[in-house]
C-alpha positions as CSV (number, residue, x, y, z in Angstrom):
1,M,0.5,13.9,-15.8
2,Y,0.0,10.6,-17.5
3,K,-3.4,10.2,-19.3
4,T,-3.7,6.4,-18.8
5,T,-3.1,6.8,-15.0
6,E,-5.6,9.7,-14.8
7,I,-8.3,7.6,-16.5
8,L,-7.7,4.7,-14.2
9,M,-7.9,7.0,-11.2
10,A,-11.3,8.1,-12.2
11,A,-12.4,4.5,-12.6
12,V,-11.0,3.0,-9.4
13,L,-12.6,5.4,-6.9
14,I,-10.5,4.3,-4.0
15,S,-12.6,6.3,-1.5
16,L,-13.3,4.5,1.7
17,P,-16.8,5.6,2.7
18,I,-18.5,5.1,6.0
19,V,-21.5,2.9,5.6
20,V,-24.6,2.4,7.6
21,N,-24.0,0.4,10.8
22,A,-25.7,-2.8,9.6
23,Q,-24.5,-6.4,9.7
24,T,-25.4,-7.0,6.1
25,E,-23.4,-4.2,4.5
26,N,-20.6,-4.7,2.1
27,P,-17.3,-4.2,3.9
28,R,-15.6,-1.0,2.7
29,G,-12.5,0.4,4.2
30,I,-9.3,-0.9,5.7
31,Y,-9.6,-3.8,8.1
32,K,-7.1,-5.8,10.2
33,M,-7.5,-9.5,10.8
34,T,-8.1,-9.9,14.6
35,T,-9.0,-13.6,15.0
36,L,-8.6,-16.8,13.0
37,T,-10.8,-19.9,13.4
38,G,-9.2,-23.0,11.9
39,R,-7.2,-26.0,12.8
40,L,-6.5,-24.7,16.4
41,G,-10.0,-23.4,17.0
42,E,-10.5,-19.6,17.4
43,I,-7.2,-17.8,18.1
44,N,-5.9,-14.3,17.9
45,A,-4.6,-13.6,14.4
46,P,-1.1,-15.2,14.3
47,F,0.2,-12.7,11.7
48,E,-0.3,-9.1,10.7
49,Q,-2.8,-9.0,7.8
50,Y,-5.1,-6.4,6.4
51,K,-7.8,-6.1,3.8
52,V,-8.4,-3.0,1.8
53,C,-12.0,-3.3,0.5
54,T,-13.3,-1.0,-2.2
55,D,-16.0,-1.1,-4.9
56,S,-13.5,-2.0,-7.5
57,I,-10.9,-4.3,-6.0
58,T,-9.7,-6.0,-2.8
59,L,-6.1,-5.7,-1.7
60,M,-4.3,-7.6,1.0
61,V,-1.4,-6.1,2.9
62,S,0.8,-8.3,5.0
63,E,3.4,-7.0,7.5
64,H,6.7,-8.8,7.7
65,M,9.9,-8.2,9.6
66,N,11.6,-6.5,6.7
67,G,8.6,-4.6,5.2
68,F,5.2,-5.1,3.7
69,N,3.7,-7.1,0.8
70,I,0.7,-5.8,-1.1
71,T,-1.2,-8.4,-3.2
72,C,-4.5,-9.0,-4.9
73,N,-4.9,-12.7,-4.0
74,D,-8.7,-12.5,-3.3
75,R,-9.3,-11.7,-7.0
76,Q,-12.8,-10.4,-6.2
77,V,-14.6,-7.6,-4.6
78,L,-15.7,-8.6,-1.1
79,N,-19.5,-8.2,-0.9
80,Y,-22.0,-9.5,1.6
81,T,-23.1,-13.1,0.9
82,G,-24.4,-14.4,4.2
83,E,-22.9,-17.1,6.4
84,Q,-24.2,-20.2,4.6
85,P,-23.3,-21.4,1.1
86,K,-26.2,-21.5,-1.4
87,K,-25.6,-25.1,-2.2
88,E,-24.1,-27.9,-0.1
89,D,-21.2,-28.4,-2.4
90,D,-20.6,-24.7,-2.9
91,K,-17.1,-23.7,-1.5
92,S,-17.2,-20.1,-2.6
93,T,-15.8,-17.5,-0.2
94,L,-18.5,-16.1,2.2
95,I,-18.7,-12.6,3.7
96,Y,-21.0,-11.9,6.6
97,D,-21.4,-10.0,9.9
98,S,-20.1,-7.1,7.8
99,N,-20.4,-3.3,8.1
100,A,-18.0,-0.4,8.4
101,E,-16.5,-1.7,11.7
102,Q,-16.0,-5.4,11.0
103,F,-16.6,-8.4,8.8
104,K,-16.0,-12.2,8.7
105,L,-14.5,-14.0,5.8
106,K,-15.2,-17.7,5.5
107,W,-13.2,-19.7,3.0
108,W,-12.7,-23.4,2.2
109,S,-9.2,-24.6,3.0
110,T,-7.5,-27.5,1.2
111,Y,-4.1,-27.0,2.9
112,T,-2.3,-30.2,4.0
113,N,-0.6,-30.1,7.4
114,H,-0.8,-26.3,7.8
115,L,-0.2,-25.0,11.3
116,Y,-3.4,-22.8,11.2
117,F,-5.5,-23.8,8.3
118,P,-7.6,-27.0,8.3
119,K,-7.7,-29.6,5.6
120,D,-11.0,-29.8,3.6
121,D,-12.9,-27.6,6.0
122,W,-14.0,-24.0,6.5
123,C,-11.6,-21.4,7.9
124,I,-13.0,-18.1,9.3
125,E,-11.1,-14.8,9.5
126,K,-12.5,-11.9,11.5
127,Y,-11.5,-8.4,10.4
128,E,-12.0,-5.1,12.3
129,S,-11.5,-1.5,11.2
130,G,-9.4,1.1,12.9
131,K,-6.8,-1.3,14.3
132,Y,-3.2,-1.2,13.2
133,S,0.2,-2.1,14.4
134,D,2.4,0.9,15.0
135,R,4.4,0.2,11.9
136,S,1.4,-0.5,9.6
137,K,-0.3,2.7,10.8
138,I,2.7,4.6,9.3
139,L,2.4,2.6,6.1
140,F,-1.4,3.1,5.7
141,D,-1.1,6.8,6.4
142,A,1.4,7.0,3.6
143,L,-0.7,4.9,1.3
144,T,-3.8,6.9,1.8
145,G,-2.2,10.4,1.8
146,M,-2.8,11.0,5.5
147,A,0.8,11.1,6.6
148,E,1.9,13.4,9.3
149,T,3.5,16.6,7.9
150,D,5.6,19.5,9.2
151,A,5.5,22.8,7.5
152,K,9.1,23.6,8.8
153,N,10.6,20.9,6.6
154,P,9.8,21.1,2.8
155,L,10.9,17.5,2.3
156,N,7.7,16.3,4.0
157,G,5.1,15.0,1.7
158,T,4.5,12.4,-1.0
159,W,7.1,12.1,-3.9
160,R,7.0,10.1,-7.1
161,F,10.3,8.5,-7.9
162,I,10.8,8.8,-11.7
163,G,14.4,7.5,-12.2
164,Y,18.1,8.0,-11.9
165,V,20.6,10.4,-13.5
166,D,24.4,10.1,-13.4
167,E,25.3,13.8,-13.3
168,L,23.1,16.6,-12.0
169,R,24.5,19.0,-14.6
170,D,22.7,16.9,-17.2
171,V,19.4,16.7,-15.4
172,K,17.5,19.2,-17.6
173,K,18.4,17.2,-20.6
174,E,17.6,13.9,-19.0
175,L,14.2,14.9,-17.5
176,P,12.2,14.5,-20.7
177,K,13.7,11.1,-21.2
178,L,12.8,10.0,-17.7
179,H,9.2,11.2,-18.2
180,E,8.9,9.3,-21.5
181,K,10.3,6.1,-20.0
182,Y,8.6,6.3,-16.7
183,P,5.3,4.4,-17.4
184,S,7.2,1.4,-18.6
185,S,10.1,1.6,-16.2
186,A,11.0,-0.4,-13.1
187,Y,10.2,2.8,-11.0
188,Y,6.6,3.2,-12.2
189,N,4.3,3.7,-9.2
190,T,7.2,4.0,-6.7
191,F,6.7,6.6,-4.1
192,M,8.6,8.0,-1.1
193,V,6.6,9.6,1.7
194,F,8.5,11.8,4.1
195,T,7.1,12.7,7.6
196,P,8.8,14.3,10.6
197,R,10.1,10.9,11.9
198,H,9.7,8.3,9.1
199,L,10.4,7.7,5.4
200,T,7.9,5.2,3.9
201,S,8.8,3.7,0.5
202,V,5.8,2.4,-1.4
203,F,5.7,0.5,-4.7
204,N,3.3,-1.7,-6.5
205,I,3.8,-4.9,-4.5
206,G,5.1,-3.7,-1.2
207,G,7.0,-1.1,0.8
208,G,9.0,-0.4,3.9
209,V,9.2,2.1,6.8
210,D,12.5,3.6,8.0
211,K,13.2,6.1,10.8
212,V,14.7,9.3,9.6
213,E,16.6,12.2,11.1
214,Y,16.8,15.5,9.2
215,E,19.9,17.6,8.8
216,G,18.1,20.6,7.6
217,K,16.3,20.4,4.2
218,K,19.5,19.4,2.4
219,A,20.1,16.0,3.9
220,Y,18.5,13.2,6.0
221,K,19.8,10.2,7.8
222,A,18.2,6.7,7.5
223,G,19.9,4.0,9.6
224,D,23.6,4.7,9.4
225,K,23.5,6.4,6.0
226,V,23.2,10.1,5.2
227,Y,21.6,11.1,2.0
228,Q,22.3,14.5,0.4
229,V,19.3,16.3,-1.1
230,K,19.6,18.8,-4.0
231,W,16.6,21.0,-4.7
232,L,16.0,21.3,-8.5
233,S,12.8,23.3,-8.0
234,R,10.1,23.6,-5.4
235,N,8.5,20.3,-6.3
236,R,11.5,18.4,-7.7
237,I,14.5,17.1,-5.8
238,A,17.6,14.9,-6.4
239,I,18.7,12.5,-3.7
240,E,22.3,11.3,-3.7
241,Y,22.6,7.5,-3.9
242,R,26.0,5.9,-3.3
243,Q,26.8,2.3,-4.3
244,D,30.2,0.7,-4.8
245,Y,32.0,4.1,-5.0
246,R,29.5,5.2,-7.6
247,I,27.3,8.2,-7.1
248,D,23.9,8.4,-8.8
249,W,21.0,10.8,-8.2
250,M,17.4,9.7,-7.6
251,I,15.0,12.2,-9.1
252,L,11.8,12.7,-7.2
253,E,8.8,14.9,-8.1
254,R,6.2,15.9,-5.5
255,V,2.7,14.6,-5.9
256,T,0.4,17.6,-6.1
257,D,-2.6,16.3,-8.0
258,G,-4.4,14.8,-4.9
259,T,-3.9,11.2,-5.9
260,T,-2.6,8.7,-3.4
261,P,-0.1,5.8,-3.7
262,L,-3.0,3.4,-2.8
263,S,-5.0,4.6,-5.9
264,H,-2.0,4.0,-8.2
265,I,-1.4,0.5,-6.7
266,A,-5.0,-0.4,-7.1
267,S,-4.9,0.8,-10.7
268,Y,-1.9,-1.4,-11.3
269,Y,-3.7,-4.5,-10.1
270,L,-6.8,-3.7,-12.0
271,T,-4.8,-3.2,-15.2
272,A,-2.7,-6.3,-14.6
273,G,-5.8,-8.4,-14.2
274,K,-7.1,-7.6,-17.6
């Protein structure tokens, strides 16, 4: 659909392969932090944190009360290094005990008076694959295109949000403008993933999960709000959005090219880092 994005998709290669079960492999996949060794010794992870490890980029996903944050704060691909630094004064991040199931990340902390991180000492985070909180499992399924579907409801699936229109009668005239503006708009790389029980919103730096109830294919309820859905075509819908007595329509287009929100987010960070 957009050449720049398609080229980046080919370069990123966000596949998460299974690797040989060896303790010296590069970690590749989605891992949850399970323990933290620092100021208080080894403790269970005090917060929900995940690493998405690929050949091109490392993303960190943090779960909070109101949603999720997606960042690229590691600024490096996590490859096996061994447990010990090459030189005594080398404080570079270390990756060891690593394979498809787990890895340990050892980093030098300079935090002052942090509850968990020591001052001028090593901090060790252990990560394991296949472990998720209930809410983050929904998010990662949406990010990777493995969301639960239901053939009885055509709303289910991954949709790209391309913008708003004021009046549906003008939508045919407005669509070319939305497509032209989309790559530079505030809605670029914003997705909505519908499943039988949840709506997951995903954008470049975060997302959120809401429970939904469907009122047929023409409306759904999230929280205490009901959203009307108008079908413009098989793979294009308009969702009513009310704010301060004003009615706009969110235009969504179904993602049918096999790409995932995770691929687009990774491409965003790869491009932003150049």
